[in-house]
Structures are given as structure tokens and as C-alpha cells.
N, C-alpha and C positions, 0 to 999 in steps of 0.2 A: 319297169325300174330299170337304170343302169347298173354297170359294175360294183358290186359294193366294196367294204373296204375293211378286213381283220383289222381288229387293233389288240397290238401287242403287250402283255402288259408284264413289266421284270417288278417281280416287290423286293426289295429291297430294306435290311435290316443294320442296325448299328449296333455297334455293346450297350446301348444304352435302350434298347426295347424299340426306339424311334423307328415306324418307316418312311420308306417315300419308292414312288413309280417308274421306273423311262413306260417311255411311252414309244410305240415306235409300228406300221405300216406296212401289210402286203393285202396283196390283190385277194379279193375272198375265191377266185377261181383257182384258190393255189388250194390243196387236200388240206385238210386237219394236220396231217403227219405234215408237208413241205414247212406247213407254219411253226405249228414245232419246232422242228428242223428248225426252221432259220433264229427260232426263237432262244434256243438253246446255241446255236452258236457264236450267234449276239449277244448273250449270256456271258459266257466262256471269254466275248474280246473285251468284259467291259472287265470282267474281275479283278483286273494287274488295277485297273483304275481309279477302283474303288475301293473303303476301307471298307467297305460293307460284306455281308453275308445275304447273297440270295436264299431268301424263302419262297419264294415263289415265282408261280412264271402262267399266266391265262393269257388268252385269246376273246375275243369281243368280238361282235360281230356288228357292222352300221350300217345302214342302206342309204346310198344315194341315190333318189330319186331323177329322174330324168328331166331335161327341162320342162315347163310348160309349156303347150301349142295354145297357142291363142283361137278357137272357133273362128270357121266364118261369121260373115254378118248374117244374121236371125235363123244360125245354126240354134235349133232345140233343146241344143243341151243347156244354153243361157238360162232361161226359164226353170230356175232353179226353186221348188218347194223349200220354207226351211220351217221343220216342226220345234216343238218349245214346248219340254219335256219336267217335272216337277219333283225331286226328292219327297215331297211331302212337306217340303219349307213355304215360305211366304212366295217366294218368285221363284218362278222356271229357270234353270242353269244347266239342263242339259241341250244339248240342240244335235238335229241331223239334217243333212242337207241332200234332196232330192233331187238331181240334173233329172232336163226335160220333162220337170210335173203334167199332167194333163190337164186340159181344160177338165174334163168327169169330176175331178178333185177339188177344185173352186166353187166357191158359194157362188152362187148364178142368179138370185137378185137381192135385192139389198143395196145398202151404201159400202158394203164391203164387196160386191157381185163381182168379181174376175179377178180379183189378188189374194181373198183370205180363202184357205183351204178348209175345205167342208169339214170341221168333223164326227159329224155323224154318216159320211160318205162310212158304205158297209168297207170299206178297202180299205183306207184311212185307218177305220176302227181296228180289222184284223192287223194290218203291219205295229198300230198301237198296243193294241195286244200282246202281241208278239214281243216286242221291246220288253214291257213287261213282265211278262211272264219270263223275257231269259233272263231275268239279273241283270240286263243294261247299266251303268251307272255314268253319272256325271263323272269330273275330272278330277275330284274329292270324294270318292270310291264311297259315293251317297246314290245307293242303288233308285230309282226312277219309279214311280207311282203310278204316272198319271201327267196325259194329254192334252196342255192348256191353250196350246194355238199354233198358228200355221200359216203362214204367207207367202206370198210370191216375193220372192229376195231381189231378184231379175226379173223386167218384165218386156227383155227386148221384141 
């Protein structure tokens, strides 16, 4: 991960009680004390420019991710298995991707041989149990209750 950024928020309130925020950014490598001092200094410079009163000051951190490095041709990392979990409704809507999937977790024979994940494989079952017992949820905060399907997303 690259250097993140700290978002400084200065919260202002006017005579009607309405609020607005001024956002400033600082490097996350700065200490909280340094960022807080910067925020206070910035607020003191802004006070003469507004009819509002400073009612809050907060610091939030946001990550900045490194650019993606493309894998080399034939790299095992591109062989990605995706597992679909369900929160107990009629469709699967929680997905977990596993890079460099082993051949041993794939169905060995039949029409889905070589690309479907074998849901009866003991390692797959152990992982699914850990996910379900761990309370993993989908993006809607619905806890998953079952592994319903899996296949190779990329077959390079």
C-alpha cells in the first residue's frame, strides 16, 4: 500500500444551526499531533473568512493503493477460484476469490471437470465452515449461511 492520506475535516456552523465541512488533506506519515496542529492552524486562518463558528475538528484516514502490477504470463496467481456464498435467500451474493487455486480443489471428472470447485473437498469444506462460523457477511450485512457454488474465474 502506498502512503495514505489523512483527511482533516473542519466542521462549521452558522447562526441558523446549519453545518458545513472544510476538508484538507495531510500525509498519513505525519503524527496525529502534527495533523491536529495543522488543522488548528488552518482553522485559525479560516476564521476571519467566515461568519461561521468552528464546532468540530476530526481526522479520518483513507488508504491509497499501489498500482496493480500485471502478473507474468502463465503466473499461477491468475488461476482464481471464486466461491459463492448465500445468506439463505434464493441467490448467492457473497463472493470470495482465491488466487493460485490448486488443481486438487477442482472437480476431477464429468462435465465441470477442471473448472468447477469441488464443494465436497475437505479443504474447501473447512474453509467454508470457517467463513460461515466466522460470521462473514455480504455487502448488505446479511450473514452467509452456505457455500453454494465455485468455479475458476480465470483459466490461464
